[in-house]
C-alpha positions as CSV (number, residue, x, y, z in Angstrom):
1,M,22.6,106.1,58.2
2,M,24.6,106.7,61.5
3,N,26.4,109.9,61.9
4,A,27.4,112.4,64.6
5,F,23.9,113.6,64.7
6,T,22.0,110.3,65.3
7,P,20.4,110.1,68.9
8,P,22.7,108.3,71.4
9,L,19.7,106.0,72.2
10,A,19.4,104.9,68.5
11,L,23.1,104.5,68.6
12,A,23.2,102.3,71.6
13,L,20.3,100.0,69.9
14,V,22.2,99.7,66.9
15,D,25.3,98.5,68.9
16,I,23.4,96.1,70.8
17,G,21.6,94.6,68.0
18,R,25.1,94.4,66.1
19,I,26.7,92.8,69.1
20,I,23.3,90.1,69.4
21,S,23.7,89.2,65.8
22,L,27.3,88.6,65.7
23,T,27.1,86.5,68.8
24,L,24.4,84.6,67.4
25,I,26.2,83.9,64.2
26,A,29.3,83.0,66.1
27,A,27.3,80.7,68.5
28,G,25.6,79.2,65.7
29,L,28.5,78.2,63.5
30,L,30.3,76.7,66.6
31,W,27.1,74.6,67.2
32,L,27.3,73.5,63.5
33,F,31.1,72.8,64.0
34,I,30.4,70.7,67.1
35,R,27.7,68.6,65.1
36,A,30.1,68.1,62.1
37,I,32.4,66.5,64.2
38,K,29.7,64.5,65.9
39,L,28.8,63.7,62.2
40,K,25.3,64.8,62.5
41,E,23.8,66.2,59.2
42,V,22.6,69.8,59.3
43,E,19.4,70.6,57.4
44,R,19.3,72.8,54.5
45,R,17.0,75.1,56.0
46,V,19.4,75.9,58.8
47,I,21.9,76.9,56.3
48,F,19.6,79.3,54.4
49,L,18.4,80.7,57.8
50,F,22.4,81.4,58.7
51,I,22.8,83.1,55.2
52,F,19.9,85.2,55.9
53,I,20.7,86.4,59.1
54,S,24.4,87.2,57.9
55,V,22.7,89.3,55.2
56,A,20.0,91.0,57.1
57,A,21.8,92.0,60.5
58,P,24.5,94.1,58.8
59,I,21.6,96.0,56.9
60,L,19.2,96.4,60.1
61,F,22.3,97.0,62.2
62,P,24.6,99.0,60.1
63,T,28.1,97.0,60.3
64,V,31.1,98.5,58.6
65,F,34.6,96.4,58.4
66,K,37.8,98.0,57.8
67,E,39.0,98.2,54.2
68,K,42.4,98.5,52.9
69,A,42.9,100.0,49.6
70,T,44.5,97.5,46.9
71,P,47.3,99.0,44.8
72,V,45.2,99.6,42.1
73,V,42.8,101.8,43.9
74,K,45.5,103.4,45.8
75,A,46.9,104.6,42.6
76,V,43.9,106.9,41.7
77,F,43.7,108.3,45.4
78,D,47.7,109.0,45.4
79,K,47.3,110.7,42.0
80,I,44.6,113.2,43.1
81,E,46.3,113.5,46.7
82,S,49.8,114.6,44.8
83,L,48.3,116.9,42.5
84,P,48.7,120.6,43.3
85,P,45.9,122.5,44.3
86,G,44.0,124.3,41.2
87,S,44.9,121.3,39.1
88,K,42.3,120.6,36.4
89,V,40.4,117.2,36.8
90,L,37.7,116.2,34.7
91,L,34.9,113.7,35.9
92,S,32.7,111.9,33.1
93,Y,29.3,110.4,34.4
94,D,29.2,107.7,31.9
95,F,26.7,105.5,33.6
96,D,22.8,105.3,34.2
97,P,20.7,104.7,37.1
98,A,20.9,100.9,36.9
99,M,24.6,101.1,37.7
100,A,24.3,103.9,40.2
101,P,24.5,101.8,43.3
102,E,27.8,100.6,42.1
103,V,29.5,103.5,40.8
104,Q,27.6,106.5,42.3
105,P,29.7,106.3,45.5
106,M,32.8,106.4,43.5
107,A,31.4,109.7,41.8
108,D,30.9,111.1,45.1
109,A,34.3,110.2,46.8
110,F,36.0,111.5,43.8
111,S,34.3,114.7,44.0
112,R,34.7,115.0,47.7
113,H,38.5,114.4,47.3
114,C,39.3,116.5,44.4
115,L,37.2,119.6,46.0
116,V,39.0,119.0,49.5
117,K,42.2,119.3,47.4
118,G,41.2,122.6,45.9
119,H,41.3,121.2,42.3
120,K,39.1,122.5,39.5
121,I,36.6,120.1,38.3
122,I,34.9,119.9,35.0
123,Y,31.8,117.6,34.9
124,M,30.6,116.0,31.9
125,C,28.7,112.9,30.6
126,L,28.6,110.7,27.5
127,F,25.4,109.1,28.8
128,A,22.2,111.3,28.6
129,T,21.4,109.9,32.1
130,G,24.7,110.9,33.5
131,Q,23.1,114.3,34.0
132,G,20.8,113.1,36.3
133,Q,23.4,111.2,38.4
134,F,25.6,114.5,38.7
135,T,22.6,116.2,40.3
136,R,22.7,113.4,43.0
137,T,26.5,114.5,43.6
138,M,25.5,118.3,43.5
139,E,22.7,117.9,46.1
140,N,24.1,115.3,48.4
141,V,28.1,116.3,48.4
142,I,28.7,119.7,46.7
143,R,26.1,121.8,48.1
144,P,25.8,120.5,51.9
145,E,29.6,119.6,52.3
146,F,30.9,122.5,50.2
147,P,29.0,125.4,50.5
148,E,32.0,127.7,49.7
149,K,32.5,126.3,46.6
150,I,31.2,128.4,43.5
151,D,29.9,127.2,40.2
152,G,32.0,128.2,37.4
153,V,35.0,129.0,39.5
154,D,35.8,125.9,41.7
155,Y,33.8,123.4,39.4
156,V,31.7,123.6,36.3
157,N,29.1,121.1,34.7
158,I,29.2,121.2,30.9
159,G,26.6,118.3,30.7
160,Y,25.7,115.7,28.0
161,K,26.6,115.9,24.3
162,A,25.4,113.2,21.6
163,G,27.9,111.6,19.5
164,N,29.9,109.1,21.6
165,E,33.6,108.9,20.2
166,G,32.8,111.8,18.1
167,V,32.7,114.0,21.3
168,L,36.2,112.7,22.4
169,N,37.3,113.3,18.9
170,V,36.7,116.8,19.0
171,I,37.5,117.8,22.7
172,I,41.0,116.2,22.4
173,S,41.8,118.9,20.5
174,D,39.1,121.7,20.9
175,F,36.8,122.1,24.1
176,K,34.8,125.2,23.1
177,K,34.0,123.8,19.6
178,M,32.0,121.0,21.3
179,F,30.8,122.9,24.3
180,P,30.6,126.4,23.8
181,T,28.8,127.1,27.0
182,D,28.0,125.2,30.3
183,V,24.6,123.7,31.2
184,N,23.5,127.2,32.4
185,A,24.4,128.8,29.3
186,V,27.4,130.9,30.4
187,P,29.9,131.0,27.6
188,Y,33.0,129.0,27.6
189,D,35.3,132.0,27.7
190,S,33.7,133.3,30.8
191,I,34.1,130.4,32.9
192,E,37.2,130.7,35.2
193,V,37.5,126.9,35.4
194,F,38.4,126.8,31.7
195,K,41.2,129.4,31.9
196,G,44.1,127.9,30.3
197,I,42.5,125.0,28.9
198,R,42.0,124.7,25.0
199,S,41.5,120.9,24.8
200,C,41.7,117.6,27.1
201,K,45.5,117.7,26.7
202,D,45.4,120.6,29.0
203,L,44.1,118.5,31.9
204,D,45.8,117.1,34.6
205,L,43.6,114.1,35.1
206,I,40.6,112.6,33.6
207,I,38.4,109.9,35.5
208,S,35.5,108.0,33.6
209,I,32.9,106.5,35.8
210,G,30.5,104.0,34.6
211,G,31.6,100.8,32.7
212,G,29.2,100.9,29.5
213,R,29.8,101.9,25.9
214,P,30.8,105.0,25.4
215,G,32.7,104.8,28.6
216,I,36.5,104.3,29.6
217,K,37.7,102.1,26.9
218,E,36.6,105.1,24.4
219,W,38.4,107.6,26.7
220,V,41.6,105.5,26.4
221,L,41.6,105.0,22.6
222,F,40.5,108.5,21.6
223,V,41.9,110.8,24.5
224,G,44.3,108.9,26.7
225,D,46.5,107.2,24.1
226,P,46.7,110.1,21.5
227,G,46.9,112.9,24.1
228,D,49.1,111.4,26.6
229,V,46.6,112.5,29.4
230,P,46.6,110.4,32.6
231,I,43.4,108.6,32.8
232,A,41.3,106.7,35.7
233,T,38.2,104.9,36.1
234,G,35.8,103.7,38.4
235,V,33.4,100.9,36.9
236,A,30.8,98.2,37.8
237,A,32.5,94.9,39.2
238,V,31.5,92.9,35.8
239,V,33.4,95.2,33.8
240,A,36.6,95.4,36.0
241,P,38.3,92.2,35.0
242,Q,38.2,93.5,31.1
243,L,40.1,96.5,32.2
244,Y,43.1,95.0,34.3
245,P,45.1,94.9,31.1
246,Y,45.1,98.4,30.7
247,Y,46.7,98.8,34.0
248,P,49.1,100.5,34.7
249,K,50.2,101.8,31.4
250,Q,47.1,103.1,29.9
251,L,45.2,103.4,32.8
252,L,46.9,104.7,36.2
253,G,44.3,102.8,38.5
254,L,40.8,101.8,38.5
255,L,37.9,101.0,41.1
256,G,36.0,97.9,40.7
257,G,32.6,97.4,41.9
258,V,31.5,98.2,45.3
259,K,34.7,96.9,46.8
260,G,36.9,99.4,44.9
261,A,34.3,102.2,46.1
262,A,34.6,101.0,49.7
263,E,38.5,101.0,49.6
264,Y,38.4,104.7,48.2
265,E,36.0,105.7,51.1
266,S,38.2,104.1,53.5
267,E,41.0,105.9,52.4
268,L,39.5,109.2,52.2
269,V,38.3,108.8,55.7
270,A,41.8,107.8,56.9
271,H,43.3,110.9,55.5
272,Y,40.6,113.5,56.3
273,S,38.9,113.8,59.7
274,R,36.2,116.0,58.3
275,F,34.5,113.1,56.2
276,K,34.4,110.7,59.1
277,D,30.7,111.8,59.5
278,S,30.1,111.8,55.6
279,P,28.1,109.0,53.9
280,T,30.0,106.0,53.1
281,P,27.3,103.8,51.2
282,A,29.9,101.6,49.7
283,L,31.3,100.7,53.0
284,L,27.9,99.8,54.4
285,M,27.2,97.6,51.4
286,M,30.2,95.8,51.9
287,G,29.0,94.9,55.4
288,P,26.5,92.2,54.2
289,Q,28.8,91.0,51.4
290,T,31.8,90.4,53.8
291,L,29.8,88.9,56.7
292,A,28.0,86.4,54.3
293,H,31.2,85.3,52.7
294,I,32.7,84.7,56.1
295,V,29.8,82.7,56.9
296,I,30.2,80.5,53.7
297,M,33.6,80.2,54.2
298,A,32.9,78.7,57.7
299,F,30.5,76.4,56.0
300,I,33.2,75.3,53.6
301,I,35.4,74.4,56.6
302,I,32.5,72.9,58.5
303,G,31.8,70.8,55.4
304,N,35.4,69.5,55.0
305,V,35.2,68.4,58.6
306,L,32.3,66.4,58.2
307,F,33.7,64.9,55.3
308,I,37.0,64.0,56.9
309,Q,35.3,62.5,59.8
310,G,33.2,60.5,57.7
311,R,36.2,59.0,55.7
312,R,37.8,58.2,59.0
313,K,34.7,56.5,60.6
314,E,34.4,54.4,57.3
315,G,38.2,53.4,57.5
316,K,37.6,51.9,60.9
317,R,35.2,49.8,59.8
């Protein structure tokens, strides 16, 4: 991970590697285009080699492309941005390690945004594995980047409770009944974050992160709709298409897959200079995807040129 503390020599080598890789890819595509015009075939192995280079190069020499937040992502960012300091936001870690590569960057980005805005965060999870995933946020984001934030005052982790939808059915009317203490056994009434909060109806925003079951659909059905609470989500890419019908009435916005996470990270960096050196794993993961897609689109264009040239040659016979 490149940051402000990376040695200048290492940064220079990465820059050189990136330039060489992109130059080789561009020159190679030009060569293929010229061969297509001359109606010369290209072996499959050459195509596979191009795909390999386009994926490997941004990994070996981290390459970040600019991302512009789409309206569905921007809506979540703008909601958190517009809430007054001290607002109560619940982040539910409803995912397991298998889904973490896609959604953990979202969870970390949401935490950064809420903490820098001075919001009070309530962490919980409907997945037992979510507790471990929150630990990653605690170790990688909260402690190193926000050492001034106090557990119980600025954020609280109330952990996992078994029961799926049953948990939501209770906290929509009474938090204390389901979570009498936080994970450190601190009584509910002694936790400053919970002052003025009796149920989910007293929250300013709920964000479910994951995409499994129980997850965002259950949050909408058992909390968002009956409690009229603003709900947003960040989910794996495969789940996102199923949730777009909920936007914008039942979901104020959603992040879908690595692309959505990268858009959010980009917005966060653009608005807060303090995060320019913070990890942006989603933006880094988009590098290989973006470059590979560019190469594939170039192959489609070259293939069509080859096809048209072939038809023209046949027409002249």
